[in-house]
N, C-alpha and C positions, 0 to 999 in steps of 0.2 A: 229509318234506322241506319246508323253509321256503320262503316266497315268494321270499326273496332267493336261495336256492340254485336254485330253479326258474328264476328269471330268468337266473342265471349259466350254468346248463347249457343254457338256450335260446341264449345267446350262443355256446356251443361248437357247438351244432347249426347256428347261422348260419355259423360259420367253416367247418364241413363243407360247407354249401351252396355257399359261395364256392369252396372247393377243388374240388368236383366240377364246377362250372361251368368253372373254369380247366382242369381235366383235359380236358373236352370241347373247349374252345377249343384246347388244345395238340395235340389229335388232328385238328383241322379244317383243317390246312394253312394255319394263320395265318402272318403275316409272321415271319421268323426271329427278329427282335429281340424280339417279344412271346413267341414260343415259348421262347426261351432264358431269359427272365426267369421265365416260369411254371415251367419245368423246374428252376429253381434252388431251389424250395421247396415246390411244391404237394404232392408225395407225402410228403416228410419231415413236413409239417404233419399229414397224416393219421395217421402213426405216432405223432407227438408227442401229438396229441389223444387217441389210444387209451391212451397211457401216462398222460395227465392224468386220464382217467376210471377208471383202475385203483383198485379198492377193496381196501384192506389187509386187510379182514376175510376176503377169499378165501384168505388164507394159512392160515387154520384150516379150510378146506374145499376140499381139492385136487380131489376128485371133481367138486364143483359147478363149479369154475372151468374144468376141462378139458371138462366136459360143455357148458358155456355156449359156449366157444370152438369146439368141434367142431360144435355145432348152428348157431352163427352164421356160421362161416367154412367149415368142411370140407363140411358137408352142402349148402349153396348152391353151392359150387364143383362138387361131383360132380353134383348134380341138374341144374343148368342146362347143364353141359358135356355130359352125356349127352343132354339134350333137343336141344341144338344139333347133337350128333353124329348123332342119328337124322334130323335135318332136312338134314344136309349134302348128300346127293345130290339131294334135292329142290331145295335152293337152288342147287346146281350147274347144274341144268337151266334155271334162270331167270337164269343168269349172275351169281349172287352170288359164286361161287367159280370159280377156273380149273381146279381138279382134282377128279376124282371118286374116291371111295373104293371099294376092293374089300373082301372079307371080311377079308383079312390086315391091311389098313390100319385097319379098324374095331376089330379085336382089339387092335392096337398102341395105338390111341388110347384105348381103354377102360383099358388098363394105365396109360397116362400120366395119365389123369384120376383114377383111383383113388389113384395115388401122388402126385398134384398136381405132376407134372413136365411137364405140357403140357395144352393145352386147344384149343378151336376158334379160328380166326382172328378171327371176329366177337366172341369173348370175350377179345380181346387184353389187356384190363385185368385179367383174373382172376389174373395173377401177384401182384397186390396181396393177394388173399385168402390165398394161400399164404404170402407173406412176413409178413403180419400174424399169421397163426396161429403160425408159427415164432417170430416176435419176441415174441409174447405169452407163449408157453410157456417160451421160454428166459429171459425176464425174470422170470417167475413162479418158476421153479426157482432162479434167482439170488437172488431175494428170500427164498425159503424157506431157502436155504443161509446167507445172511447172518443171518437171524433165528435159525437153529439155532446159529450161532457167536456169538450174543449181540451182533451188530452191529445197532444200530437203523437203520432206513431214514431216516437224516437227510439233509438237503439236500446236505451235503458228500460223504457216502458215495455218494449217487446220482449226483452230478456226476462223481466219480472213475470210477464204474462205466461211465457213459455214454462218457466219454473213452477208457476202456480198450477198449470194444467198437468205438469209432470207429477206434482204432489197430489192433485186430485185423482190421477190414475192410481197412485199408490193407495190412497184412501179407499177408492172403489174396489181395489183388489183384495183388501183385508176386511171389508164389511159384508154383511149378509144382504144389505139393501142394494138392489140392482135397478138400474134404469133400463127400461125396455129398449132393446136393440143397440144400446150404447153402453159399452163396458170399459174397462180400464184400457183396453187396446185402442178404442176410439179416442179416449182422452189423451193417451200417450201420442197417438198419431197427430192430434191437434197441437200438442206441445211442440212436435217436430215441425209442423207446418209454420207455426209462429216463429220458431227458431230459424227457419229458412228465411222468413221475411226479415228477421233481425240480422241474419248473416249478410243479406243483401245490403242492408244499411252499413254494416261494418266494412263490407268489401268496398263500398264506394268511398268510405272515409279513409281507409288505409290502402289506397290505390298504388302508392309508390313503395310499399313494403315488398321485400323479397319473398314472393310467393313460393319459390322453390325451397327456400330455407324453411319457411313456415310449414309447408306441406310435408317436407322430409322429416322435420322434427316431430310433427304430430303423428306421422306414420310410425315412427320409432316408438313413440309413447303408446300408440295403439297395439303394436306387436307385443310389447312388454306387458301391457294390460290384459291382452287376450289370454295370457297364461293364468291369470288370476280371476278374471270376470267371465261368467257364462250367462247367457240369456238370449232372449229373442223379443220380438215386438209384443208378444203376449205374456211377457214376464209379469210375475206377481210378487207382492211383498217388498221387502227391503232391497232385493236385487235390482229393482227399478232404478234406484239412485245411481249406482255405479254404471249400470247398463246405459242410462241416459247420457252420462258424461262420456263414456267410451264411444258410443255410437255417433255422437256429435263430433268428437275428435276425429274419428275415422272418416266421416262424411266430408268434413272440411278439408282434410288431408287429400282425399280423392279428388275433390273438385279443383283444388289448387295444383295438383300434380298432373292432371289430364292435359294441360296446355303444353307440357313438355314432351308429350308423345310425338313420334314421327308423323309426318303429314299423311302418309298412306294408311297408317294405323288409325289415325284420327278420322279419316274419311270412312273407313270401314265401320268403326264404332259409332260414328255420327249416323250412318245409314241404319245401323241396328237400333240406335237410340230413338230414331224417328218411327220405328215400327215395333215398339215394345208391346203394344196391345196384341198384335198377332202372335207374338212369341208367348205371351201370357195365355192366349186362347188355345194354341195348338201344341204347346211343348209336351204336355202329358200324352196327348194323342200320338205325337211323333215318337215318344218313347216306345210305343207298341211295336214299331218297326224293328227296333233293336231287340226287344224282348222276343218277337217272333223269330228273328234270325237266330238268336241264342238258343231258343227252345228247339228249333230244327237241327242246329248243329250238335247240340248236346243230347238230342233224341229224348226230350222230355215230353210230358203230357201237354197237349195243346190247351188244356183247361188252365194251365198256369199263366196263360196270357192275361187273365183277369187280375193278376197280382198288381197291386198299386203301391207306389208309382212305378216301380220296376220289378222285374222278376228276381226272385232270390238267387243269388250267385256268389261264388267264392273268388271271382276274378278281381285282382287288385287294380285292373285297368278298364274294366267295362264301363265304369262311370264316365270315362273320358269320351267314349263313343256315344253314350247316351247324351252327354252334354253337347257334343258337336251336332248330332242329329236334331236335338231339341231346340237348337238355334237355327240351323240351316233350313230344315224342312218348313217351319212356319214362315220363313222369309220367302221360300219358293211358292208356298201357298198364297202369300200376299201378292207376289208378282203375277201368279195365275189369275187371282181375283181381279187385279187391276187390268189385265189384258182382256178378260171376258167383259168387264165393265166398259172398257174402251171400245171393244167391238160392238157391244149393244148400243152404245151412244152413237157410233157411226151408222149402224143399221137403222136406228130410229130417225137419224138426221136424213138419211137417204129416203126413208118412207115419207117424211114430211115434204121433201122436195119433189 
């Protein structure tokens, strides 16, 4: 990989870092105006980035592609969901949850976890792993089909396919017929994945264009549009059409503008972007630290710690503390896990010698 490509993919990692921070902010009981703006594009951008990073050479190695997606998405979903399931009743006794599981509940939860149809409350963001897995595989199979039919994955072809899946998401949302485990959210995620692959094609074609001008212009369009368009990745009905357009505008704007951030800022966001999974796993758990402190200071009942995702409060600024803790603590946990893993590796190596 060339230095230029490494820099470019670092910018993609920076965009992921910004998106995961926005996700935490969106869950922190932030003011509704900020939340609405975040929900307009932050999850679509994740799917779009995943499509952007799709490598066409995987079309010649189906097993490798499926293995990579299962290892990177399905295994973490199952592993962490089972860990949190095992801890559920322990966490219940310290008021992290309102309900306790019996044997039947645990068995039902295991089935949901294995089939990716449900997870633990503290892993509420894990729906993303399931949707990304499905969107990746559906897009891959589509690309394989198009290639088999002698259709090149040109920009125009990909744009049409993305629009078709967006329309399918609309149709699914307004009909009573439902596909098991695949809803309009899955179809919409697939449309963004394909759009990301299309965007990569467009980005390579228009390499000499002024990205700052494009990014700024699109950002202004997004800001203006956010006053009129409301929605999220699980939008239904006719709102899907403007939501799709606005979310893509915002995503492209963000990706183009990241390269103009300061070097130090980019390094921090790049690090965060490389550890999004741990923030996804532990940010709700980390919120409990802030909730506990707030309950103690405000002399409220300890049972309120079970409030999800945050304790009810009237503070106009508490969401900022939740957001900071929700990003920083998971990164510290990741560093701790890495150190323990490194220590274990060294210990095993010494035992062998």
